[in-house]
N, C-alpha and C positions, 0 to 999 in steps of 0.2 A: 368820168367812167363810161358814159355812152360812147365817147370816141375811142377810148381804150379797148372796150369790148368790140366795137366795130372793126378796129384796126387789127385785131387778132383773129378776125374771121367771124365774129358773132353777128346774128341777125337782129332784126327789130325785136323779136321775141326775147332773145338773150339779154338785150339792153334793158327791157322792161323787167324781166325776171331778176336781173342783178340787184336792182335796188329793192324790189319786192322781197327777195330772199334775205337780203340784209335786214330789213325791217321785220320780216317774219321770225328770224332768229332772235331779234331784240324783243319782240312782242311775247314769244314763247317763253323765253328766259325771264322776262319781266314778271310774267304770271307765276312761274315757278318760284322765283325769288320771293314774291309776295306771299306765296302759300307755305314755303318750306323754311325760310330763313328767320332767325330771331333778331337779336340786337346786333348792330354792326356799326363800326367806326367808319364814317364816310371818307375819312382821309385814306384809310386802307383800301376800302372797296374801290374808290376811284382810281387809285394807283394800280390795283390789279387789273381793272378794265383797260387802262391805258397800256399796260405791259402786254395784255393779250392782243390788243389792237396793233401794237408794234410788230408782234410776231406774225400776225395775219397779213399786215401790209408788206412786211419783208418777204413772206412766202408768195404773195401776189406779185410783187416786183420780180422775183426770181422766175416765176412761171411766165410772166410777160416777156421777159428777156429771152427765156429759152424758146418760146414760140416764134419770136422774131429772128433769133440768130440761127435756129435749126430749120427754118423753113416750114414750120408746123402751123402756119395760119389756116384756121378753119378746123383744127383738131378739136373735136367735141369734148373729148375727155379733159383736155387742158383748159378749154373754155369754161367747162363746168367746175374745174378745180379752182379757177379764178373766182367764179361765183360762190363756190363753197367757202373760200377764204373770207370773202365778204360777209357770208352768213355768220361765220364764227366771230368776226369783228362786231356785227350787229348784236350777237348774243352777249358778248362782253359788256357792251354799253348799258345793259340792264343793271350793271353795278356802278354806273357813272351818273347818268342824268337825274334819276329820282333822288339819289343820295345827295348829289351836289345841290339841287334845288331845295331840298329839305334842310341842308346844312346852311345855305344862304339865307333862307326865310325864317329859320328857327327863332322863336321868341319875339316876333314882330307882328304888329297888327296896324290896321288903318292906314293913315297917310305915310307912316314910316315903312310899313310893309310895301306900299305901292312904290315908294322911292327905292327900296332895296331890290325889289323885283325889276324895276326899271333899269337900274344899273346892271344887273345880271343879264337882262335881255339885251341891253346895249352892247355888252361884251360879245356875246355869241353871235349877234347879228352883224356886228362889225367884222367878225371873222367870216361869216357867210358872204359878206360883201366883197372882201379881198379874195377869198378862196377861188371863186369861179374865174376872176380875171387871171390870177396866177395859173390856174389849171388850164385855161384856154391857151395861154402863151406856152406853157410847158409841153402840153400834148402836141401842139403844132411843131415844137422843136424836136421832140422825141416821145414816142408813145409811152415808155415806162417812166418818164420823168415825173409826172404828177404823183405816182405811187411812191417813188423814191423820196420825193419831197415830203410826203405824209409820214414816212418812216422817221425822218428827221424831226418833224413836227411833234410826234408822239414822245420822242426823247425829251424835248423841251417841256412839253406838258407834264411829264412825270417829274422833272426837276422842280417845277413850280408847285405841284401838289406836295412835294416832299417838304418844302419850306413853309407851306401855308399853316397858319395857326388860327384857332377860333375856340371860344369857350363852349360852344354847343357841338363839339366834335363828336360826342357820343349820341347818335341819333337812332331811333327805332323805326324800322320800316312800317310796321303795322301796330306799334304800341307806344306811341308818343306819350311821355309821362305828363301828367297834369292835364288841365283843360284850359282853353282860351275863351275869352268872352266873344260872344257872337256880335260882330260890329254892325250887323244889319238887323234892325228892329223887326222887320217883316221877314220871318224865315221862309214863308211860302214865296215871297218875291225873289229871295236869294236863290231858291231852287229853280224857279222859272228862268232866271237869267243864267244860272249855271248850265242848264240844259240847252238853252238857245245858244250860248257861247260854245258849248260842246259840239253842236251841229255845225256851226260855221268853222270851227277848228278842224273838224274832220273834212269838210268840204274844201277848205283852203289847202290842206295838205294832199288831198286827192287830186286837186288841180295842179299842185306843184309836182306830184308824182308823174302826171302826164307830161307837164311842160318840161321838166328837167330831164326826162328820159327821151320821149318821142319827138318833142319839138327840136331837140338838139339835132337829130337826123334830118328832119324835115327842113330845118333852117339851112343846113349846110348843102342839102341837095338842091337848094335854090341858088347856089353859087356863093353864099356867104362863108367866111372862114371860121374855124374853131375859135380863134382869138376874138372875132367879132361876136360870137355867141357868148363867150366869157364876158365881154363888155356889157352886153345887154342884160345878162344875169347879174352882173355887178350893179347895174342901175336898179334892178329889182331888189337886190340886197341893200342898197343905199335907202330906198323908199321904206323898206321893212325896218331898217335901223332907225330912220327918222321917226316913223310911227311908234316903234317900241319905246324910244327915248322920250318922245313927247308924252306918251301915255303914262310913263313913269314919273313925270314931273307934274302932272295935273290930274285932278279928279273929277272934272266937270262931266266926263263921259260915264261915270259910274251910274248904273241902273237907268240907262237911256236905251230903251228897246229899239227905237228907230234906228239907232246906229248899228246895232247887230243885224237888223234886217237889210240895211243899206250895204253893209259889208258883204253879205251873202249875195245880194243882187249884182253887186259890181264884179263879182267873180265871173258871172255869166257874160257880162259885157267884155271882160278881158279875153275870155275864150272865143267869143264871137269875132273879135278883132283878129285873133290868130287864124281862125278859119278863113275869113274873107280878106285878110290883109296880104299884100304881096310886096310891100316895101318896108325898108328899115325903120323909118319913122313910126309906122303904124305898130310894128312889133315892139318898139321901145315903149310907146305909149301904153300898149297892152300890158307889159310887164311892170310899168309904173303903177297902173291901177291895181294890178294883182298884188304888188308889193305893199301898198298901203292897206289894202283889205286884209292881206295875210298878217301884217303886223298888228292890226287892231284885233283880229281873231285871236292871235296868240296871247296878247296882253290881257284880253277880256277873260278868256278861260283860265289863264294862270291866276288872275285876281279873284274871280268869282269862286274858283275851286279853293283858294287859300283862305278867303274871307270867312272868319268865324267858325273854322272847323277844328274839332279836338284832335283829329289824327291828320295833320297836314300832309305827311308823307304818303298816306293813302291817296289823297287827291293828286299828288305829284305822279303817282303810278298811273292813275286814271288819265291824267293829262298826257303822259307819254304813250299810253296804250292807244288813246284816240289818234294821236299822230301816226303811230305805227300802222294802225288799220287804214287810215286815209292813204298812206303811201303804198301799202300793199295792194289796196283796191285800185288806186290810180295808176301806178307804175305796172303792176302785173296785168290787169285788164287792158291797159293801154298798149302794152307790148303785144299781147295776143290779138287785139283788134287791128293794130297797124300791120301785123304780119299777115293775117288771115282774111281781113275784110277790106280795109282801106286805110290810107295814111291819115285821113281826117276824122275817122270814126272815133279815135280815143277822145277827141275834144267834144264831139257831140255826146259821147257817153258821160264826160264830166259834166256837161250842161244839164243833162237829165238828173244827175246826182244833186247838183246844186238846186235845181228846181224843186225837186222832192224835199230837200232840206228846208228851203224857203217855206214851202207849205206846212211842214211840220213845225217850224218856228211860229208861224201864224196860229196854228192850232194851239200850241202851248200858251201863246200870249192871250188868245181869246178865251181859253178854257179855265184860265186862272191857276189853280193849284196843280202842282206836279211834284210828287215826292219820290225820291230815289230810295 
């Protein structure tokens, strides 16, 4: 999308606002869904979300084709129309991810829950590993092709959801029936780890918001190709996939505070390498470090949020809202800073966010109890 927006005449700000608007629509409707909706069948809600995403991607592809064929590159109305289509798509996903996660994890606890979430994480992270490589090749071949590919992808997704079956298909967003045993004997410790994981989750997605939007433009301005960017993001995706899969198969990392602090610190290391790096190996190593930290942050928050809670779907909404806010802050602020102050300012901004998060984590750890 950074390259699609750029090729239709968008600026660095538009690139940043595109993903921020997508996640703002997601966050807003996520909160509205939680406040207004009752019981829902996740099989139906996920299919509705995919259908709306199909329509949005189709509208976006038509708009991009029209801009390029009619010589309307730089037309602000059409650029914002593309961003608006992405916003609608983001809003629809509020009916997808929380319900899918609740559906997948329903009625499981402890080691079984960890394995179940590990399998789920392995699937979406594998897609996130393949997608950037395909996107880089497709956008270099033709600007609209990644969006057209997504249209076909949503058709396939809808078909698979239609044939999926599961005994826990009736899931309540804010009223899970029954109660689950708390698998952590120390409730206060669970709350500390949940908040520490939430901070690193926000930080990691803010960093990704900056990297996936602004670094795409900075990287190609140095003479590297879109395909090459897709490759290094695929490397990031592979490291994320490896970490998520490993975390889902073992439990030694549970309730180890040093690992959460280390993941937070490594995000800053990755950003500094982007700022001062000028060669491809440095950039690859940067995204390797970020990929492992990112995967651990995601696994940690998903596990600590799910662990021993009576209303698991509520925690899934919080998980997704944290991700959304991270992307909105990282991508939105990153686009503004890159356009109006300097190309490297988004990464310094992200480093400040990570440093503040690290200090808050230490405060939580040293102060003991924290109740939500």
